[in-house]
N, C-alpha and C positions, 0 to 999 in steps of 0.2 A: 252395714251394721248387722252383726250376727245375732244379737239378742232381741230381735223383733218378736213380740209375743204373737200367738195365734189369734187371741181375742183381746178386746179393750172396751172401755166404757164409752157409750154414745148416748146423747140425748135424742130420743126418737119420738115421732108421733105415729099413731096407728089410725088416727082419724083427724079431720079438721075441726077446729074449734078454738076455745079460749086457752089461756096459758096452762090450764090444768090438764090438757091432753098430753103434755110431755111426760115421758118415762125415761129413767136412766137404766139402760140395759147393757149387758155385756154381749158384744157381737163380734163376729169374725171380721178381720181387717179387710178393707176394700182392695181388690186386685188392681194392679196398674197395667196400663197399655204401654206399648213401646215409646210413645211420646209423652208419658206422664212421669211424675215423681211422687213418691210416698213420703209424707211429712208426719213426724211426731209433733203434734200441735202443742204449742206453749199456751196460746190464747187465741180467742176469736172475739168479735164484737157484734153488737146488735144493730142492724139497720132496719128501717121501716119495712123493707121488702121481706124481711124474715117473718115479722108478725102478720103481715098481710098474707103471706103464703101459708102460714100456720092456720089462719082462718079459712083458707080455701079460695082466696081471691083469684088465684092463677090456675085453678084446677082444670078449667076448660082448655088451657093452653098446654100446661105441663102434665096433666093427668093426675092420677092418684096412686102412685107406685109405692104403697105402704110396705114396710115401715120406711118413713122418710126421715133423713137427717138434714136439718136445715143449716143455714149459715154460710156466708161467702167469704168474709174477711178471715185471714189466717196468718199467724206468725208461728214459726217453728223450725225444726231441724230436719234436713233431708236424711232419710234412712234407707231409701232405695230408689234407684233410677232405672227407667226404661232404656233399651239399647239405642234409641234415637236421641237421647238427651246429650247435649254438648255443653251447656252453660253451667250446669250444676253437678255437684258430686256429693257422695255420702259425707255427712258431717257439716255441710254448709248450712248456715242460718239464713232463712229466707222469709219474705213477707209478700203477700199478694192477695188477689181476689180469685176464688175458685170459679171455674167455668162449667161445672156440672149442673145438670138439672136439679134444682132445689139446693145446690151448693154442697153441703156435707161437712161443714167445718165444726159442728157442735159435737165433737168427739175427740178422743185422744190421738186419732190418726185421720189423715185426709189425703186425697189425691187431686192433682190438677195438672194441666199441660204446662209446658215450659214457659210459654209466653204470659202466663198468669203471674209470674214471680219476679222479684229482684232480690239481690243479696242484701241482707240486713247489716248495716254498718255497726261496728262496736259501740259507736256513740249513741245509738238508739236503744232504749230499753225493750227487751223482747216482749214483755207483756203490753206495754203502752203501744208498741208498733202495730198491734192488731187493730188499733182504732182507725188508722189512717187510709188504708188502700181504697176502699169503695167510695168514701165521701170525697176524698181529694181528687180521684179520677173523675168522679161525677161533676164536681164543681169546675174543675179545669176544663173538661170537654164541653160543658154547658156554656161557659163564658167565652172560651176561645173559639170553639168550633161551631157551636149552634147559633149564638147571638153575635159573635165577632165583636166583642166589647172593645171599644176604642178609648184612648186617653181623653179625659174631660167629659165623656158621656156620663149620664146619670142613671144609676140602677137602683131599684127598690129590691131589697131582699126580704121577702115575707117568710118569717120563720128563722130569724137570724141567730137564735140561740142554740138551735139543734146541730146535728152532725154536719150535714151539708151546708147549713146556713152559716155557721161561724167560720167555716172554711171559705165559703163564697165571699164573705166580707173581706177576708185577707187577700184572696187571689184578685178580687176586683181592685183592691188598693194597689197590689203589685202591678196591675195593668193601668194604674193612674186614673181610675174612674172615680166619679163622685158617688158615694154610697149612702143610701138611706136604709137604715136597719129597722125592721119591724119585729117587735116581740112584746111580751107582757112586762108589767112593772116588776114582777118577781125576777125577771132576767135582765133588767135594765143595767145594773152595775156590771154584770158579766159582759153583756154586749158592748157597752161603752168602753170596756177595757181594750177593745180592738179599734177604738177611735174612728167610728164612722162619721161621715160629715153631718148626719142628722139621725136622731132616734125617734121613732114613733111608737108610743105605747098603745097597742090596739084596744086595750081595755078602757082607754080614755078618749081615743080619737079614731074615728073610722077612716081607714085608708081611702075609702071611696070618696070621702069628702075633702081629700087633700087638694091644695091648689097647685101642687107640683105638676110639671110636665116632664116626663121621664123617657129615656130611650129604651129601657128594659124593665119589665116587671118580672122578677124571678120568683115565681110562686112555689117555694120549696115545700110548703105545707100542703098546697093544693086545695085550699078552701075558698078560692075565688074562681073566676072564669074569665075568658077573653071578652065576652060581651059586657061583663060588669066592669072591666078595668080599661077597656080600649079608649075611654074618654080622656084619660090622663097620660096616654102614650103619645109621644110626638109623632109626626108624620114619618112613616117608615119604622116606627117603634115595634118592639117584639114582646109578646107575652110568652113566657116559658113556664110550663108546668111539668114537674118531674114524674107525675103519675102517667106512665106511658100508656097503659091500657085504657084508662079513663080518657086520655087525650085522643086516642084513636077512635073511641066511641063518639066523641064530640067533634071529630074532625069535619064532618059534613056541615054542621051548624057553624063552626068557626070559619070555614071557607066561605060560607054565605055572608057572614059578617065582614070578612076581609074585603069583599067586593066594594063595600061602601066606606072604607076607612083610609083611603089615601096611602096605600102601601103598608099599613099595619099588619102584623102577622102573628099567628099563634103557632108555637112550636113545642116539641117535646124532645126527650133524649133517652136513648138506650145506651148505657155505658159500654165502652169498648175496652177490650184487653190490649193495651198498648204499652209494651215494655219501656219504650222511650219516655212515655209520660210518667211512669213510675220512677224512672231515673231523674227526671226533672223535679218531681215532687220531693224525692229524697234529697236532692241538692238543696232545694229551698229550705227543707227542714234542718239540714246540717249547717246551713248558713244563718239559721235563726230567723228567716223571713216568713216561715209558715209554722204555726204551732197547732197541734190537735189537743184539745182539752179533754181530759178524762173526768167524767162525772162520778160514776160508781164502778167498782170492781166486784164481780160475783164469782163464786165457785160454780163448777158444772152442776153440782147437786142443788144449786139455788136457781136453776134455770127458770122455774115457774115464777119465782119472785122477780127475777131479772126481766122477764117479758112483761110482767104486770107493771113494773116501774117504767120500762121503756115505752110501753104503749100509752101511758098517760100523756105523753107528748110534751113534757115540760123539762126534759133533760137539758143540761148545760153541756153541750158537746156530746161525747160518746160514752157508751157503757160497755164494759169489758167482761168477758167470761173466761176465767182461767181454768185450764185443764189439770186434772190430777197428775202428779209427776210420774 
């Protein structure tokens, strides 16, 4: 594509902090490596990792390479390819999860390696498509690879109304598991629309007092712990927390508790870029077996309001950020 501009708009941060640290700046486009593609971004979406990184939660691991452009989910059009690229060409519509430090999707252009993306079918809306990559990969890999969820097993999904949560409900059902969904009364009708086997309103009933014995406790929100939940896990049951760094810090304590729990385990997940998984997810979506719900759509210049809304933690599904044309 010959009309690639030299500069474009990006939402950047020059320090860690609250949503107000965002600035919309015109910046030079990122350079691509031989194994990368340059994408004109149609839309991105907000994941909890985005606002956690904005606050500086990962600075000890990722550093502070300001100015930082956050965001991992991306849908858009390929405008340039590195010489090692074989699967995509200029003009292709793609969707995926970026693999750069801090992402880089909150702007009009973004780069990523080939294995981050899949072709976007005509049947999927370009803007809505930005919502699905990270949450669907996370939920699929969590349930299939980490906990090896089996038919007729029982799983609690704590945080069932959010991005990963409402996807985990659907994938667990595709795996023929019994699903107990946990959310607030405000989200009850939304969560029940996915037809879980049981709904628990955490504002009225403590999960810790449930009489259920479950195979998996999927703590999407991360506000419980293995020691607090292990009593209602079956022998060999698994507690899964998506907060990777927090789980690593608590690993010694969890391993100590595991010694006395008849094979019960605490696990975590670091999402992997697996093109075959994106293809499977895309197939499910095209077949109507998996649906990603869009809560709100924001423009790039509303990035502060978008993060304020997402960080409240009561979204029903995903929140989208559209880029200027």
